[in-house]
C-alpha positions, 0 to 999 in steps of 0.5 A, a space after each residue: 210940547 217941546 219934549 214930545 217933538 224931541 221924542 218923536 224926532 229921536 224915534 224917527 231917527 232911530 227908525 231910519 237908522 234901523 235901530 227900531 224896527 216894527 215888530 222885530 227884535 233889533 240888535 243892541 247898537 251903540 245908538 240904541 244904548 245912547 238913546 235909552 241912556 239919554 232918555 232915562 237920564 233926562 226923565 229921571 230928573 223930569 218925572 211926571 208928578 203923579 208917576 207913583 200912583 200907577 201901581 203897575 209902573 211902580 212894580 216894574 220899577 221895583 223889579 228893575 231897581 232890585 234885580 238890575 240896578 247895578 247893570 248897564 241900561 241894556 241890562 236893566 232894559 232886559 229885565 224890563 222885557 222879561 217882566 213884560 214878556 211874562 205878563 204878556 204870555 201869562 196874561 197877568 198884570 205886571 204886579 202879579 208877575 213880579 210878586 208871583 211866588 218864587 220868581 224874584 228873590 227880592 220879593 221874599 224879603 221886607 225891603 225899605 221903599 227905594 229912593 235916590 237917583 237909581 230909584 228915579 232911574 228905575 221909575 224913568 225906565 219903567 215909565 218910558 218902556 210902558 209909554 213907548 212899548 210899541 216902539 221899543 224892541 224886545 232886546 231879549 228876543 222873547 226871554 221870560 227868565 234870567 239868572 245870575 251865578 250858576 244855572 238853576 236846574 229848573 232852567 234845563 228845559 229852557 233855551 239860552 238866549 243871551 248874556 247881558 252883564 251878570 244876567 243870562 236870559 232864557 225863553 221856552 224852547 219852541 216846539 216843532 210842529 
């Protein structure tokens, strides 16, 4: 298939350029940002027909949409990584992580089903990251939490990782052995 060939070529090009490194967090580069933006832009208008049947993908897309729809592609991708990191560490499903009590403010409100171009972009980003999760580096370096605005008191025990857009990202502090 033509799309598979383009995707394979893009991944190989990025690997050679050092943007995608197996098992390592890569720096956020212009090439990586352009690659992800292009992929999301393309797939937001070429989504698979049955994409909304995957509940885990839809939960991830809703989290992207409600938590980061006004952020850059890198800001949205960082929210994806926080969600996936929590699911991995807590050995829970993506939906369990997203709807865990007190974690994401948007889940406490009854909101209409998202729609429009930004929703399609969120679906595309969720689909791309779930499909290619072995090739997409964790730009948050293992972050499991984020906030915007004033730092919550309950984040005092966490290690600050980085800020992307309006969000600040944190991970549990590593214990000395």
